[in-house]
Structures are given as structure tokens and as C-alpha cells.
Rosetta silent file (secondary structure, phi, psi, omega in degrees, C-alpha in Angstrom):
SEQUENCE: MKIDSYIKEQFGIKHVDIRTYSPLTLAYIGDGIFDIVIRSVVVGKGNTKANLLHKHTSNIVKAHTQALMIEALLPHLTEEESDVYHRGRNAKSPSMAKNATMADYRKATGLSGGRLRLETGTGVPCEGVPAWRAGGTGAAARLYSGQQRGEAAA
SCORE:     score description
SCORE:     0.000 S_00000001
   1 L     0.000  134.894  177.868  177.608  100.696   33.314 S_00000001
   2 L   -72.529  151.068 -175.566  174.215  100.057   31.755 S_00000001
   3 H   -61.227  -37.768 -179.526  171.205  101.258   33.687 S_00000001
   4 H   -65.594  -38.267  177.472  169.754   97.768   34.129 S_00000001
   5 H   -65.332  -41.100  179.738  173.054   96.534   35.617 S_00000001
   6 H   -62.237  -48.263 -179.394  173.195   99.559   37.916 S_00000001
   7 H   -61.806  -45.197  179.544  169.626   99.042   39.164 S_00000001
   8 H   -60.159  -41.473 -179.902  170.198   95.320   39.726 S_00000001
   9 H   -66.349  -46.079 -176.652  173.383   96.047   41.679 S_00000001
  10 H   -64.991  -33.962 -176.019  171.822   98.790   43.822 S_00000001
  11 H  -106.861    6.952  176.752  168.768   96.740   44.747 S_00000001
  12 L    64.142   38.982 -179.004  170.384   93.302   44.929 S_00000001
  13 L   -92.404  127.651  178.786  168.334   91.871   42.068 S_00000001
  14 L   -77.224  155.258  175.939  169.559   88.584   40.642 S_00000001
  15 L   -68.771  132.298  177.347  169.731   87.976   36.908 S_00000001
  16 L  -133.288  137.221  175.785  166.601   86.236   35.645 S_00000001
  17 L   -70.918  115.935 -175.135  165.864   85.112   32.119 S_00000001
  18 H   -65.218  -15.538  177.167  162.846   87.245   31.192 S_00000001
  19 H   -66.622  -13.772  178.395  161.548   84.415   29.026 S_00000001
  20 H   -88.038   -9.687  179.655  160.517   82.763   32.309 S_00000001
  21 L   -77.586  152.493  177.178  158.187   85.659   33.228 S_00000001
  22 L   -67.559  153.744  178.366  154.461   85.467   32.576 S_00000001
  23 H   -58.182  -34.474 -178.960  153.163   87.377   29.541 S_00000001
  24 H   -73.376  -30.655  174.020  151.223   89.730   31.811 S_00000001
  25 H   -67.258  -42.733  177.078  154.363   90.557   33.825 S_00000001
  26 H   -63.319  -39.071  177.979  156.165   91.336   30.574 S_00000001
  27 H   -63.586  -39.346  179.536  153.198   93.474   29.473 S_00000001
  28 H   -59.894  -49.358 -178.885  153.358   95.364   32.782 S_00000001
  29 H   -73.495  -35.120  177.309  157.022   96.306   32.375 S_00000001
  30 H   -62.073  -40.452  176.614  156.625   96.836   28.627 S_00000001
  31 H   -62.206  -42.034  179.876  153.832   99.341   29.254 S_00000001
  32 H   -63.018  -43.294  179.407  156.013  101.222   31.730 S_00000001
  33 H   -64.517  -45.704 -179.558  158.915  101.439   29.293 S_00000001
  34 H   -60.914  -43.308  179.984  156.630  102.531   26.444 S_00000001
  35 H   -60.492  -43.345  179.361  155.019  105.196   28.648 S_00000001
  36 H   -64.821  -42.521  179.351  158.423  106.650   29.597 S_00000001
  37 H   -61.988  -48.468 -178.286  159.578  106.691   25.963 S_00000001
  38 H   -65.772  -40.675  176.342  156.380  108.403   24.765 S_00000001
  39 H   -59.532  -41.351  179.186  156.427  110.905   27.644 S_00000001
  40 H   -62.968  -41.710  179.088  160.028  111.764   26.724 S_00000001
  41 H   -65.439  -47.353 -178.432  159.063  112.297   23.083 S_00000001
  42 H   -62.075  -46.647  178.632  156.011  114.413   23.958 S_00000001
  43 H   -65.506  -35.743  179.005  157.948  116.586   26.429 S_00000001
  44 H   -63.852  -20.387  178.890  160.805  116.844   23.928 S_00000001
  45 L   -78.271   -9.106  176.236  158.424  118.501   21.459 S_00000001
  46 L   141.768  151.498 -179.850  158.167  121.492   23.789 S_00000001
  47 L   -75.077  129.929  178.530  157.243  122.723   27.232 S_00000001
  48 L  -153.689 -176.251 -179.090  153.495  123.051   27.743 S_00000001
  49 L   -64.524  143.706 -177.732  150.791  122.531   30.354 S_00000001
  50 H   -59.151  -37.439 -178.844  150.894  119.181   32.144 S_00000001
  51 H   -67.521  -31.687  175.611  147.294  118.354   31.208 S_00000001
  52 H   -71.211  -39.132  176.077  148.140  118.779   27.488 S_00000001
  53 H   -59.578  -43.987 -179.992  151.209  116.586   27.896 S_00000001
  54 H   -63.236  -43.214 -179.802  148.985  113.953   29.528 S_00000001
  55 H   -63.240  -44.543  179.507  146.386  114.139   26.737 S_00000001
  56 H   -63.211  -45.104 -179.526  149.015  113.772   24.001 S_00000001
  57 H   -64.298  -46.859 -178.799  150.697  110.875   25.801 S_00000001
  58 H   -60.233  -36.112  179.733  147.415  109.107   26.586 S_00000001
  59 H   -64.909  -30.092 -178.522  146.350  109.321   22.945 S_00000001
  60 H   -86.439  -40.139 -173.951  149.510  107.461   21.904 S_00000001
  61 H   -86.942   -3.471 -178.940  149.739  104.845   24.669 S_00000001
  62 L   -65.504  157.111 -174.741  146.058  103.838   24.618 S_00000001
  63 H   -56.423  -41.695 -177.723  145.167  100.271   23.652 S_00000001
  64 H   -61.036  -43.102  179.398  143.643  101.221   20.280 S_00000001
  65 H   -65.619  -41.704  178.314  146.825  102.966   19.134 S_00000001
  66 H   -65.069  -34.839  176.971  148.975  100.061   20.310 S_00000001
  67 H   -63.146  -40.982  177.481  146.659   97.663   18.436 S_00000001
  68 H   -65.002  -37.520  179.228  147.271   99.684   15.250 S_00000001
  69 H   -62.808  -46.411 -177.518  151.026   99.578   15.912 S_00000001
  70 H   -69.145  -33.409  176.553  151.159   95.790   16.211 S_00000001
  71 H   -61.417  -36.734  177.629  149.018   95.392   13.094 S_00000001
  72 H   -72.178  -33.691 -178.024  151.658   97.402   11.204 S_00000001
  73 H   -81.259  -27.482 -172.757  154.506   95.376   12.759 S_00000001
  74 H   -48.262  -46.054 -178.699  152.998   91.881   12.370 S_00000001
  75 H   -65.715  -14.764 -176.095  154.233   91.262    8.792 S_00000001
  76 H  -100.546   -2.170 -177.237  157.767   92.161    9.902 S_00000001
  77 L   -77.028  143.670  169.911  157.988   89.847   12.925 S_00000001
  78 L   -74.441  172.807  178.419  160.253   86.847   12.996 S_00000001
  79 H   -61.487  -42.804 -179.991  158.706   83.550   14.075 S_00000001
  80 H   -64.037  -44.498  179.372  160.100   83.989   17.600 S_00000001
  81 H   -63.064  -40.399  178.537  158.806   87.580   17.855 S_00000001
  82 H   -63.345  -40.944  177.693  155.403   86.455   16.595 S_00000001
  83 H   -61.226  -43.276  179.524  155.328   83.688   19.220 S_00000001
  84 H   -63.177  -44.482  178.777  156.122   86.215   21.983 S_00000001
  85 H   -60.304  -50.150 -177.012  153.381   88.552   20.711 S_00000001
  86 H   -64.405  -34.486  177.112  150.785   85.768   20.467 S_00000001
  87 H   -61.860  -43.501  177.533  151.680   84.483   23.940 S_00000001
  88 H   -69.486  -41.392 -179.448  150.975   87.950   25.356 S_00000001
  89 H   -63.334  -36.371 -176.270  147.865   88.492   23.256 S_00000001
  90 L   -87.578   -4.669  179.581  146.391   85.175   24.364 S_00000001
  91 L   -64.130  140.320 -179.658  147.165   85.645   28.073 S_00000001
  92 L   -89.397  113.591 -179.866  144.068   85.758   30.228 S_00000001
  93 L   -99.221  140.194  179.800  143.926   89.023   32.143 S_00000001
  94 L   -74.215  -11.116 -179.121  141.552   89.469   35.092 S_00000001
  95 L  -140.026  175.135 -178.891  140.823   93.046   33.982 S_00000001
  96 L  -146.558  151.891  176.920  140.671   95.201   30.879 S_00000001
  97 L   -59.835  138.534 -173.467  141.267   98.859   30.038 S_00000001
  98 L   -69.675  -24.922 -176.994  138.018  100.754   30.563 S_00000001
  99 L  -111.933   35.726 -177.308  138.144  102.597   27.227 S_00000001
 100 L  -135.325  151.521  171.235  139.198   99.733   24.955 S_00000001
 101 L   -77.030  160.680  178.516  137.577   96.926   23.040 S_00000001
 102 H   -61.321  -40.095 -179.374  138.584   93.421   24.082 S_00000001
 103 H   -63.065  -46.813  179.499  140.322   92.912   20.706 S_00000001
 104 H   -63.885  -40.927 -179.145  142.366   96.119   21.032 S_00000001
 105 H   -62.489  -44.058 -179.905  143.196   95.331   24.658 S_00000001
 106 H   -65.769  -42.327  177.941  144.472   91.841   23.806 S_00000001
 107 H   -62.709  -43.284  179.598  146.556   93.140   20.867 S_00000001
 108 H   -63.727  -39.634  177.774  147.982   95.899   23.077 S_00000001
 109 H   -63.813  -41.401  177.070  148.806   93.356   25.800 S_00000001
 110 H   -62.416  -42.716  178.167  150.573   91.188   23.216 S_00000001
 111 H   -65.196  -45.291 -179.572  152.545   94.183   21.980 S_00000001
 112 H   -62.459  -42.102  179.748  153.412   95.281   25.517 S_00000001
 113 H   -66.188  -34.338  179.734  154.480   91.790   26.498 S_00000001
 114 H   -93.444   -2.785 -173.962  156.641   91.463   23.418 S_00000001
 115 H   -55.906  -40.125 -178.355  157.870   95.044   23.431 S_00000001
 116 H   -59.848  -43.344  179.535  161.196   94.196   25.057 S_00000001
 117 H   -77.996  -40.161 -177.223  162.027   91.714   22.312 S_00000001
 118 H   -63.340  -39.525 -176.575  160.348   93.643   19.477 S_00000001
 119 H   -83.049  -37.205 -174.840  162.252   96.845   20.192 S_00000001
 120 H  -102.239  -25.938 -175.791  165.643   95.500   21.159 S_00000001
 121 L    73.500    6.915 -176.813  165.767   92.098   19.535 S_00000001
 122 L  -115.943  -23.316 -174.695  167.536   90.922   22.681 S_00000001
 123 L    75.413   12.231 -179.677  164.789   90.334   25.196 S_00000001
 124 L  -105.386  116.990 -177.647  166.838   92.358   27.678 S_00000001
 125 L   -75.752  159.125  169.299  164.883   95.186   29.309 S_00000001
 126 L    60.293   41.866  175.315  166.122   98.673   30.153 S_00000001
 127 L   -70.828  -20.028  173.953  169.152   98.920   27.925 S_00000001
 128 L    89.522   -7.474 -179.983  168.542  102.667   28.016 S_00000001
 129 L  -133.012  129.949  177.985  168.932  103.300   24.277 S_00000001
 130 L   -55.550  143.885 -174.000  166.258  102.767   21.624 S_00000001
 131 H   -57.465  -40.015 -176.639  167.102   99.740   19.476 S_00000001
 132 H   -67.482  -19.014  175.338  167.250  101.626   16.213 S_00000001
 133 H   -92.937  -22.792 -175.455  169.987  103.794   17.700 S_00000001
 134 H  -102.236    9.198  179.575  171.768  100.923   19.407 S_00000001
 135 L    76.003   28.890  179.221  171.833   98.575   16.443 S_00000001
 136 L   -62.922  162.807 -177.283  168.996   96.407   17.736 S_00000001
 137 L  -117.091    5.039 -179.394  167.735   93.529   15.652 S_00000001
 138 L   -70.667  173.336 -176.364  164.067   93.472   16.704 S_00000001
 139 H   -58.870  -41.807 -179.866  161.127   94.109   14.378 S_00000001
 140 H   -63.432  -40.962  178.750  160.889   97.797   15.302 S_00000001
 141 H   -65.721  -42.069  178.707  164.591   98.299   14.572 S_00000001
 142 H   -64.517  -43.305 -179.148  164.288   96.420   11.271 S_00000001
 143 H   -63.956  -43.220 -179.873  161.185   98.380   10.281 S_00000001
 144 H   -61.799  -37.671 -176.395  162.830  101.683   11.221 S_00000001
 145 H   -88.564   -6.725 -178.540  165.920  100.873    9.142 S_00000001
 146 L    83.954    3.512 -178.976  163.963   99.501    6.176 S_00000001
 147 L   -76.852  141.886  179.063  165.498   96.035    6.670 S_00000001
 148 L   -91.210  159.919  177.750  163.291   93.036    5.885 S_00000001
 149 L   -57.698  132.359  177.779  162.749   89.981    8.084 S_00000001
 150 L    81.562   -6.500 -179.188  165.675   87.554    7.676 S_00000001
 151 L   -87.398  140.242 -179.974  167.809   90.139    5.846 S_00000001
 152 L   -70.435  145.394  177.144  171.287   90.882    7.198 S_00000001
 153 L   -67.026  146.030 -179.493  171.883   94.345    8.629 S_00000001
 154 L   -76.053    0.000    0.000  173.819   96.705    6.368 S_00000001
């Protein structure tokens, strides 16, 4: 059983098409998923003091770094992925990260909101396996595999 199915069953959560969620809700869950992935990678590099783990993780998940990530991914996005990103980037948030420029914050919000689709190519959260390992079709999976936009998987 996939983790998302298990969680939904345990907590009585009905299936909802995530395309109906607001961009800021998608950014919220996308940030959480990204944080867990990066924490896992940082901890996987070796056991160290918690404050060093936090510093390494924070340096990667901060808005400026995410803005650089989406700038690298933008040329590889499909039209649908680009639409999801722009919808998140253009969403009006009542607050902003304290250590980010408005431009970086908006780009990071767009990336976070589109992260579920960009990484998995399915728009389905919490599959539990990174897309490039699970045969995902999103931009991150295509970029990781060297596949170009619109090109069939090998």
C-alpha cells in the first residue's frame, strides 16, 4: 500500500483532485515534502550535530536557492508544468519569508506549489519514492535522466 493511501485510510480523508487546491495550499505541502527530502539527504551524508544539520538544510531550502532551482528547470517545463509554476508564483501571499527578496519568494512559492507535479509528473502527492527512481515524467525526472521536453522516455 502506498503511503498516501495508508494515510488517507487511517484518517478518513477522501480523495480530492489536487488541481482544485489553491496555489498557496500546494506550496505549503510542497515545502513540507521538499524539507523532508532535503533533511533525509543531509542526514544521510553523516551523523553530526543537530545545529549543523539545520544550517545545511536551511541553506538548501531557503527561497533564494529554490529560485535558482526553478530558473534551471524553467526551460525544461512542459506547458502544463509552466502553468502550474506561474499560478503559484503569481499567487498573492499575505506574508513573505523574512530573509528573501520578493522575487525569490514568489519564484520559490511557484516552485513549491508546482513541486508535486514537477517532481512526479502525476500531480499526486506523497508517492513515497522520488520520481527519477519511480519512472516519473515530471520536469525534474526528465532533467535528471537527460530526457528533453516532449521526448519519449527510453
